[in-house]
Each structure stands twice: as structure tokens, then as C-alpha cells.
C-alpha positions in Angstrom: -0.1 -0.1 -0.1 2.9 2.3 0.8 6.6 1.9 -0.3 9.1 2.2 2.5 10.4 6.0 2.5 6.5 6.6 2.8 6.3 4.3 5.7 9.1 5.8 7.6 7.7 9.7 7.2 4.6 8.3 8.7 6.2 6.8 11.2 8.1 10.1 11.6 4.9 12.4 11.6 3.4 10.2 14.3 6.2 10.7 16.7 6.1 14.3 15.9 2.2 14.5 16.4 2.8 12.5 19.5 5.0 15.4 21.3 3.7 18.3 19.9 0.0 17.3 19.4 -1.1 14.9 22.0 1.9 15.0 24.9 0.3 18.8 26.2 -3.3 17.9 25.9 -2.5 14.6 27.9 -0.4 16.8 30.8 -3.2 19.2 31.2 -6.4 16.9 30.7 -5.5 13.2 30.6 -7.6 10.9 29.3 -10.5 8.8 30.2 -8.4 5.7 31.6 -5.2 4.3 31.3 -5.8 1.4 28.8 -8.2 0.9 26.6 -9.0 -2.4 25.3 -11.4 -3.9 23.3 -14.4 -5.4 24.9 -13.4 -8.5 26.5 -10.1 -7.0 27.1 -8.6 -9.6 24.6 -6.5 -6.5 22.9 -5.3 -3.4 24.0 -6.6 -0.3 21.5 -4.0 2.1 20.6 -4.7 6.1 20.3 -4.5 6.0 16.7 -3.7 3.6 13.9 -1.4 4.6 10.5 -0.6 2.7 7.6 2.3 1.8 9.8 0.7 -0.8 11.3 -0.7 -2.2 8.3 2.7 -2.2 7.0 3.0 -5.9 6.0 -0.5 -6.3 4.5 -0.6 -7.9 1.3 -3.7 -7.5 -0.4 -3.9 -10.2 -2.7 -3.1 -12.8 0.3 -4.4 -11.2 3.5 -7.5 -9.7 1.8 -8.5 -10.8 -2.0 -11.5 -10.1 -3.6 -15.3 -10.9 -2.4 -16.0 -15.0 -3.3 -12.4 -15.2 -4.0 -9.9 -17.1 -1.5 -8.6 -16.4 1.4 -12.2 -15.2 1.6 -11.6 -12.2 4.2 -13.9 -10.3 2.3 -16.6 -12.9 2.2 -17.8 -16.0 0.9 -20.2 -14.2 -1.8 -18.8 -12.2 -4.8 -22.1 -9.8 -4.5 -22.1 -9.5 -0.8 -25.7 -8.5 0.2 -26.5 -6.5 -3.6 -27.4 -10.0 -4.4 -29.4 -11.4 -1.6 -29.9 -10.1 2.3 -28.6 -12.2 5.1 -31.4 -14.6 6.3 -33.3 -12.9 9.2 -33.9 -15.9 11.3 -35.0 -15.2 14.8 -34.9 -17.7 17.7 -38.4 -19.2 18.6 -40.4 -21.7 19.9 -42.2 -22.1 23.5 -44.7 -23.8 25.5 -46.5 -26.8 23.0 -45.9 -27.2 19.1 -49.5 -25.3 18.8 -48.3 -22.2 20.1 -45.1 -22.8 18.3 -46.4 -23.0 15.1 -48.6 -20.0 15.5 -45.7 -17.7 16.2 -43.9 -19.5 13.6 -46.7 -17.8 10.9 -46.4 -14.5 12.8 -43.1 -14.0 12.2 -43.0 -15.5 8.4 -46.1 -12.6 8.0 -43.9 -10.5 9.2 -41.3 -10.6 6.8 -38.6 -12.9 8.4 -37.1 -15.2 5.6 -36.0 -18.1 7.8 -37.2 -20.4 10.6 -35.1 -20.9 13.9 -36.7 -23.4 16.4 -36.0 -23.5 20.0 -36.6 -26.6 22.0 -37.8 -26.9 25.8 -34.8 -28.5 28.4 -36.2 -31.9 28.2 -36.0 -32.5 24.7 -32.8 -31.1 24.8 -31.6 -34.1 27.3 -33.2 -36.3 25.4 -36.5 -36.6 27.8 -40.1 -37.3 27.1 -42.2 -34.7 28.8 -43.9 -36.8 31.6 -40.3 -38.0 32.3 -39.9 -37.0 36.1 -36.8 -35.3 34.6 -39.0 -32.8 32.6 -41.5 -32.2 35.6 -41.4 -28.3 35.7 -39.8 -27.3 32.5 -41.8 -28.3 29.5 -42.2 -25.9 27.2 -40.2 -23.3 29.1 -37.0 -22.2 27.4 -38.5 -23.6 24.3 -40.9 -25.8 22.5 -41.5 -29.3 23.9 -41.2 -32.1 20.9 -41.5 -35.4 22.0 -42.7 -37.7 19.0 -43.2 -36.9 15.4 -46.9 -35.7 15.6 -45.8 -32.8 17.4 -43.2 -31.7 14.5 -46.2 -32.0 12.3 -48.1 -29.9 14.1 -45.3 -27.3 14.3 -45.0 -27.3 10.9 -48.7 -27.3 9.9 -49.3 -25.2 6.9 -45.3 -24.2 6.1 -44.1 -26.2 3.4 -40.5 -27.2 4.0 -39.4 -26.3 0.3 -40.0 -22.8 0.5 -38.1 -22.0 4.0 -34.8 -23.1 5.9 -35.4 -24.3 9.5 -32.3 -24.1 11.8 -32.3 -26.1 14.7 -30.6 -25.6 18.0 -30.5 -28.9 19.3 -27.0 -31.1 20.2 -26.9 -34.1 22.2 -30.6 -35.5 20.5 -29.6 -33.7 16.7 -30.0 -36.9 15.1 -33.6 -37.5 16.2 -34.9 -34.1 15.6 -33.1 -34.3 12.3 -34.9 -37.4 11.2 -38.5 -36.0 12.4 -37.6 -32.6 10.0 -36.7 -34.9 6.8 -39.9 -37.3 7.9 -42.1 -34.3 8.4 -40.8 -33.4 4.1 -41.3 -37.0 3.1 -44.9 -36.6 4.4 -44.8 -33.2 2.9 -43.7 -34.9 -0.5 -40.4 -32.7 0.0 -37.9 -34.1 -1.9 -34.9 -34.7 0.5 -32.4 -33.0 -1.7 -34.5 -29.9 -1.6 -34.3 -29.6 2.1 -32.7 -26.6 3.9 -31.2 -25.8 7.0 -29.3 -26.5 9.6 -28.7 -28.2 12.8 -26.3 -27.1 15.7 -25.1 -31.2 16.3 -22.2 -29.2 18.3 -21.0 -31.8 21.2 -17.9 -30.5 21.9 -19.2 -27.1 22.8 -21.7 -28.4 24.9 -18.8 -30.0 27.0 -16.7 -27.0 27.0 -19.7 -24.1 27.8 -23.7 -25.8 28.1 -24.0 -28.9 29.7 -26.6 -30.0 27.2 -24.5 -33.4 26.9 -26.4 -36.6 26.7 -23.8 -39.3 25.6 -19.5 -39.3 26.2 -17.4 -37.8 23.4 -16.7 -41.0 21.9 -19.9 -42.3 20.8 -20.9 -39.0 20.2 -18.4 -38.1 17.8 -19.5 -41.1 16.2 -23.2 -40.0 15.9 -22.0 -36.9 14.3 -19.8 -38.5 11.8 -22.8 -40.5 10.9 -25.3 -37.4 10.0 -22.0 -36.2 8.0 -22.5 -39.5 6.2 -26.1 -39.7 5.9 -26.6 -35.8 5.0 -23.8 -36.1 2.2 -25.7 -38.6 0.5 -29.4 -37.9 1.5 -30.1 -33.8 2.2 -27.0 -32.4 0.6 -28.5 -29.0 0.8 -28.9 -29.1 4.7 -25.9 -27.9 6.7 -25.1 -31.1 9.3 -23.4 -29.2 11.7 -23.2 -25.7 13.1 -20.0 -25.2 15.4 -20.7 -22.6 18.0 -18.8 -20.1 19.7 -21.6 -18.5 20.1 -21.8 -20.1 23.8 -18.7 -20.4 24.3 -18.6 -16.4 24.2 -21.7 -16.5 26.6 -20.1 -18.4 28.9 -17.1 -15.4 29.0 -14.6 -16.4 26.8 -12.6 -13.2 24.6 -13.3 -12.8 21.0 -10.2 -14.8 20.3 -10.8 -17.2 22.9 -14.3 -17.5 21.0 -12.9 -17.6 17.4 -9.9 -20.7 18.5 -11.8 -22.7 20.2 -14.7 -22.7 17.7 -12.5 -23.4 15.2 -10.6 -26.0 17.3 -13.8 -27.5 17.5 -14.1 -27.7 13.6 -11.1 -29.2 13.4 -11.4 -32.0 15.5 -15.0 -32.8 13.6 -13.2 -32.9 10.5 -10.2 -35.1 11.6 -13.3 -37.4 12.9 -15.0 -37.8 9.7 -11.8 -38.3 7.9 -10.7 -41.1 10.2 -14.2 -42.6 9.7 -13.5 -42.9 6.2 -14.9 -39.9 4.7 -13.9 -37.9 1.6 -12.9 -34.0 3.0 -15.1 -32.9 0.1 -18.1 -35.1 0.1 -18.8 -33.2 3.9 -16.7 -30.1 4.6 -19.5 -28.1 2.3 -22.3 -28.7 4.7 -20.5 -27.5 7.9 -21.5 -24.0 9.1 -20.6 -22.0 12.0 -22.5 -20.2 14.9 -20.8 -17.2 16.4 -21.5 -14.1 19.0 -22.7 -11.0 18.2 -21.1 -9.0 21.1 -20.6 -4.9 21.7 -17.7 -3.9 20.3 -18.2 -3.3 16.7 -14.8 -3.3 15.9 -13.3 -6.2 17.7 -16.6 -8.3 16.2 -15.8 -7.2 12.5 -12.4 -8.0 13.2 -13.6 -12.0 14.7 -15.7 -12.6 11.8 -13.2 -11.3 8.9 -10.4 -13.4 10.6 -12.6 -16.2 10.8 -13.2 -16.2 7.4 -9.4 -16.1 6.6 -8.2 -19.1 9.3 -10.9 -20.9 8.0 -9.9 -21.4 4.9 -6.0 -21.8 5.5 -6.7 -24.6 8.2 -9.1 -26.6 5.5 -6.4 -25.8 2.6 -3.0 -26.5 4.7 -4.4 -29.5 7.1 -7.0 -31.3 5.2 -5.9 -30.8 1.9 -9.5 -29.7 0.8 -9.6 -29.3 -3.1 -13.8 -27.9 -3.6 -13.6 -24.3 -3.0 -17.0 -24.5 -0.9 -15.0 -27.0 1.9 -12.6 -23.7 2.2 -15.8 -21.4 2.8 -16.9 -20.3 6.5 -20.4 -19.6 6.4 -21.9 -18.5 9.8 -24.8 -17.6 11.6 -24.8 -14.9 14.4 -26.9 -14.0 17.7 -26.8 -11.0 19.0 -25.4 -11.5 22.6 -27.7 -12.5 25.4 -25.4 -12.2 28.2 -25.0 -8.8 27.1 -29.3 -8.2 27.8 -29.8 -6.0 31.2 -32.9 -6.5 33.3 -32.3 -3.0 34.3 -33.4 -0.5 32.0 -34.3 -3.0 29.0 -35.6 -0.7 26.7 -31.7 0.0 26.6 -31.7 -3.9 24.9 -33.0 -2.5 21.9 -29.8 -0.3 20.8 -27.5 -2.9 22.3 -28.7 -5.4 20.1 -29.1 -3.0 17.0 -25.3 -2.2 17.2 -24.4 -6.1 17.8 -26.5 -6.7 14.4 -24.6 -3.9 12.4 -21.0 -5.7 13.7 -23.0 -8.9 12.5 -24.0 -7.4 8.9 -20.5 -5.1 8.4 -18.6 -8.5 9.2 -20.9 -10.4 6.5 -23.3 -12.9 8.1 -24.7 -15.4 6.8 -28.1 -15.3 8.4 -28.6 -13.4 11.8 -31.1 -13.3 15.0 -31.7 -10.3 16.9 -32.3 -11.0 21.0 -35.9 -9.3 21.8 -35.6 -7.0 24.6 -37.3 -8.5 26.9 -35.2 -12.0 26.7 -33.2 -11.1 30.3 -36.8 -11.4 32.0 -38.5 -14.1 30.0 -39.5 -15.4 26.7 -40.2 -12.6 24.4 -43.3 -11.4 23.3 -44.8 -11.0 20.1 -44.4 -7.1 20.3 -40.6 -7.4 21.1 -39.7 -10.2 18.5 -41.7 -7.9 16.2 -39.3 -4.8 17.3 -36.1 -7.2 16.7 -37.0 -8.7 13.5 -37.4 -4.7 12.6 -34.3 -3.9 13.6 -32.9 -6.3 10.9 -35.4 -5.0 8.4 -34.2 -0.9 9.0 -30.5 -2.2 9.2 -31.0 -3.8 5.4 -33.2 -1.5 4.0 -32.3 2.1 5.6 -28.8 2.3 7.0 -26.6 1.4 3.7 -24.6 -1.1 5.5 -25.7 -3.4 2.9 -25.2 -1.7 -0.1 -21.1 -2.2 -0.3 -19.0 -5.5 0.4 -16.8 -5.5 3.3 -17.3 -1.9 4.0 -14.5 -1.5 7.0 -11.9 -2.9 4.6 -8.5 -1.0 4.8 -9.5 1.2 8.0 -6.1 0.8 9.8 -7.7 -0.1 12.9 -9.4 -3.2 11.5 -7.3 -4.7 9.3 -4.5 -4.5 12.3 -7.5 -5.6 14.5 -8.4 -8.7 12.2 -4.5 -9.6 11.9 -4.2 -9.1 16.0 -7.0 -11.7 16.8 -6.0 -13.9 14.4 -2.8 -14.1 16.0 -4.1 -14.4 19.1 -6.5 -16.9 18.2 -4.0 -19.3 16.4 -1.5 -19.1 19.3 -4.4 -20.7 21.2 -5.0 -23.2 18.5 -1.5 -24.3 18.8 -1.7 -24.8 22.2 -4.5 -27.0 21.7 -2.8 -28.4 19.3 0.3 -29.4 21.6 -2.6 -30.7 24.4 -3.6 -33.3 21.9 -6.5 -31.4 20.4 -9.7 -30.0 21.4 -11.6 -33.6 22.7 -8.1 -34.2 24.6 -8.0 -30.6 26.1 -11.8 -30.3 26.9 -11.4 -33.8 28.6 -8.6 -32.4 30.5 -11.0 -29.3 31.2 -8.1 -26.7 30.3 -10.7 -24.7 28.1 -13.4 -24.6 30.7 -10.5 -23.1 33.0 -9.7 -20.4 30.4 -12.7 -19.2 29.9 -13.8 -19.5 33.5 -10.7 -17.4 34.3 -11.7 -14.7 31.6 -15.2 -14.3 33.0 -14.2 -14.0 36.7 -12.0 -11.2 35.3 -14.6 -9.6 33.4 -17.3 -9.7 36.6 -14.5 -8.5 38.9 -13.7 -5.3 36.4 -17.7 -4.7 36.4 -18.0 -4.8 40.1 -15.4 -2.4 40.3 -16.5 0.0 37.9 -13.7 -0.5 35.4 -16.3 -1.9 32.6 -19.4 0.5 32.7 -22.6 -1.2 31.9 -25.0 1.6 31.4 -27.9 0.8 33.9 -26.1 -2.0 35.6 -23.5 -0.5 37.1 -23.9 3.2 36.2 -26.7 5.6 34.9 -28.6 3.2 36.9 -32.3 4.6 37.9 -34.5 3.3 40.9 -38.0 1.8 39.0 -38.7 -1.6 38.2 -39.2 -2.8 35.0 -42.9 -3.1 34.1 -44.1 -4.8 31.2 -45.9 -7.8 30.2 -43.8 -11.4 30.3 -44.5 -14.4 28.3 -45.5 -17.4 30.3 -46.0 -21.1 30.3 -48.4 -22.5 32.7 -48.5 -25.8 34.0 -51.7 -26.2 32.2 -49.7 -25.8 28.8 -47.6 -28.7 30.4 -50.2 -30.6 30.9 -51.6 -30.4 27.5 -48.2 -31.5 25.9 -48.2 -34.5 28.5 -52.1 -35.4 27.6 -51.3 -35.2 23.6 -47.9 -37.5 24.4 -50.4 -40.4 26.0 -52.5 -40.2 23.7 -49.9 -40.7 20.7 -48.5 -43.4 22.8 -52.3 -45.1 22.8 -53.2 -44.7 19.0 -49.5 -45.8 17.6 -48.7 -49.7 16.5 -46.6 -50.3 19.9 -44.8 -53.8 17.4 -43.5 -51.6 15.0 -42.2 -49.3 17.9 -40.5 -52.0 19.4 -38.9 -53.2 16.1 -37.8 -50.2 15.2 -35.9 -49.6 18.5 -34.7 -53.1 18.7 -32.7 -52.4 14.9 -31.7 -49.4 16.4 -30.4 -51.0 19.1 -28.7 -53.3 16.8 -27.2 -50.5 14.7 -25.3 -49.0 17.6 -24.2 -52.1 18.9 -22.4 -52.0 16.2 -20.7 -50.2 13.4 -23.4 -49.0 11.0 -24.5 -45.6 10.1 -27.3 -45.1 12.8 -29.3 -42.4 11.1 -31.9 -44.4 9.0 -32.7 -46.6 11.7 -33.4 -43.7 13.7 -35.6 -42.0 10.9 -37.7 -45.3 10.6 -38.0 -45.0 14.2 -39.4 -42.0 14.4 -42.1 -42.3 11.8 -43.2 -45.5 13.9 -43.4 -42.3 16.0 -41.2 -43.9 18.6 -40.4 -40.7 21.3 -37.5 -38.9 21.6 -36.9 -40.2 25.0 -37.4 -43.9 23.6 -35.1 -43.2 20.7 -32.6 -41.6 23.7 -32.6 -44.4 25.8 -31.8 -47.1 23.2 -28.6 -45.0 23.1 -28.4 -44.4 26.6 -28.1 -48.1 27.2 -25.4 -48.6 24.2 -23.3 -45.7 24.4 -23.1 -45.0 28.4 -24.2 -41.2 29.8 -21.3 -38.2 30.0 -20.1 -37.6 33.6 -17.9 -34.2 33.2 -14.9 -34.0 35.7 -14.6 -31.0 38.3 -13.5 -28.5 36.8 
């Protein structure tokens, strides 16, 4: 960008500016604080950035053009000028009937993709009438017990016209099988089904804890899904390798990036070890990142992620298909940044976080409702969250040019710095034997917990200001309606489940479950057997119990 003589002049000019202009002001007034850092304290922010901070930037090698390696500037050549990101609001609560109503509402309001939230019993592989499910049915998402529930959720929603993301992990194989079965019943060709299952178990052991099986069997199920979907549902993303929950647990941006890509490396290695060719399954891998508060740090993180994944897939795994090297990702705004105090402030926070995701080139986006620090979002707050995306898309100009912050001395320098920090962490993970080993040793969990502890201490000591929480407070309680799931809603779901059990063919159910048991005990791909069991109306709990019996349950060590 600049030759060596020009760069030296810029460095000398920077020093003169500091001596003549900055130092006198510092002596009189000082600055707001001694050290400025990015949002999670990962990188120190300099007072000023110049071309000297990006003196070794090689446009072709480090940036390139959109749609071309190393994809720093985006994976599509026309960016959002050809097609906007998918506006995919996360939704699901109470019963399947309630969720179907909410989905129709969101689609009527202009949402362009569905994102399915499941309640905790479903996420843990329990039926709604299980003892472990008591009091949790429909609370954190929709309760799904059998194919009948999935049919209700997607009633009058043609699966060849929408894409659906499902935030499900340990029972992902079962919920994917149900989605495929609904498509079969609707007459939709499996090759036309579009969407994503999260299916990221390493992240569960690290940050979220909705796991069932130990890591070994979990990796086997994941690679079975890769193989099955490559043949049956090639447009469906088989995993959403998720940094979102890692960041929610308290990590820095660089840790989120490193641990997420580290998990991706582990999944690719497991699939190759299982006999799959990298270019057969890698194009169906997708990622899920957190949209946090610091706009520039987040943009740098997203840009670095694309460049790193390209290099990892090319250099580590010799991928040849360009789509195997393209990191495509969904973003959700930061739930951990929502505050119960002065909840209207959350609308502003979410808007800035969404802007960062769009400036960083996300493929799809969920914007949180302002009331999600208190309860499930109401229709009104969901509409405001969706309108935030629509205003961003159609009124802000942010979608009109590709990678608009490229060339910023600060953003380019920060992109390099986040990438460098993330690679240092990945190198340490490699030295520990990979992510699976690092997770089982509890090393990853400790890194995140230490960061979260330091951040909380900064908030308590007011070194980090959270508006409305530790500064600019007001003495009033939040006044607003919140969405509630009642005991009557839970009982309705239990009654529905028991009716399905009474009406189905028990012999057919038993036969499919025994076939699944044999496949799980051997080395056959379990997915075809799960699809058969689902179509016989075996329940989530029954199918997961078969695999619990064969694979065991994960017992974490102390951190």
C-alpha cells in the first residue's frame, strides 16, 4: 500500500504528532482511563492507527476479493447486493400449536427463515412426562416428543420454501430425522430440504452442558450424520460449529474464535478417520458466532474467521473444493449482554450488535428481544427485534457495499491481531492433543472461567461500565408484560404425548427400536434406523434411551 520511504515518513510524523500535539493535552487533561481494550479485554487499543500498523498487508494474500480465497472479504462475490442475509429469529415455546402460531406470525412479518428453540427436556432427550422434565416442559423452547409434534409445528409451512435452523445437540439426530420425516410426508424431495442442526457436542462439554452421551459416541453420531446427509440431504448443514455459547460463558473474542475453529478441526479429523472424504462433507459444515458489543472487534473476528478457516482447510486437510474452505456462519446478538435493568436499552445494544454482524458479512442473523433477560420474548418485542434487522437492511446503507470497513488501519490491524491471538490458542490446543483432549482435561473450561471471573470483577469495581447496571442507574422496576408457560400448557403436552402412545402401533415401535439398538451396538450408520423409529412414532425419550443404554452417559470431571 505504501513504500518503505513513505512508511518511515508516516512513523516519524506519528512521533512528532504525539510529542507536539498529544503530550501537552495529556499533561493538562489526561485521558478517560489508562488503558483502552477491546470489549473483552483481548486486545489493547492504540490511540491512533496509521498505514504503519498494516505495513506488511498483502492485498491479494491477506484480503483478496469477495468470493475468492482467502475469503476475508466474504464468501459471495456480490455480498448483500445480490441477496440479503437470512433474517432468522430464534423462536419456540410452550406447545407445538403455540410455536406453529408464532412461526406463521414471524413469516407474515417478513422473516425469511425459521430458527427452532427446544425446551430443556427435549434438549436432554427426555419425554415431557419423564420425572426429569417436571416443571421445564415448554419453558426454554417448544416441547417435541414425537413426530406428531413436529408435524404440528410445521403445519401449513412447506419445507421446500423455508430453511430451518434447529438449536439441538445431543438428540440432533432424532430431531433431524423428524424434520426429514415431515418433509417426506409433505412430498418434499430430501435433496431440497434446507437448514441447519447445531449438533455441536464439544461446545456442550465446554460451555452449555446439554449433553447426553460421552465424547466418543457423540463424535460417532456426528460423523454418521455427516455421511447420511451428504447422500440424502446435501443442502442441509449438518453441524453449526458454535462459538456463541463459548462467548456467552465468558470467553474473549479470540478465545471464541480459537475454540470454535478448534472444534471444527476436531470434527473434520473425526470424519476423515471414519473414512469420509473431506470434500464430501466439508461444504455442509457451518458456524455460529456471537454478535457482541464492540463493533470493530466483532468485525475483525468475523473477517479473521473466514481467512483462518480457508487456510486450515487448505493446509491441514488438503481440501480441494472451494466450498470446503468457505466459512459460512449464523450470528445471534449477545444474550449475556441483555440487562434486566432499563430493558429499553437492550434495543440499542441489539442494534449495534446486529450492525457488527452485517458489517462482518454474516449469512444469517437473529436479533434478541429486549425482554429476554426476563423471560421468553413477547410478540411485540419479537417484532421490534425483526424490524431492527429490516431497518438495517433497507435504511442504513450497511448492506449496499461489500466489507465496507476493509482498508481501515484499525480494522485491518485488529483483524490480524485477533487472528494471531486465536492461532496461539489453537497451537496450545494442538500441543494438548486437540480439542477433545483439552476439553476432557478441563483446560478449555478453565480458560473461559478465568476470563469470565476477570470481567465480572471489572464490572463490580466499575472498571467496565454497563449502562443501567453499574452506572446511570434509575430506581424503578421494569414494567412490562412477559410471556409465560403455565402448568396447564405442560399438562396439555403430556396429554398429547400419552394419546400418541395409545394410538400408535407398539409392535412397529419396538421393532424399529431394536433395529436401532443393533446398529448402535455395531458400526452401522444409525441415522436410517432413527428415521424408521421416528416414522413409527417412537418418542425422543425412547430413542435416546436406546442410545443411552448402548453408549452410556457423560459424567464430567471437576473443573
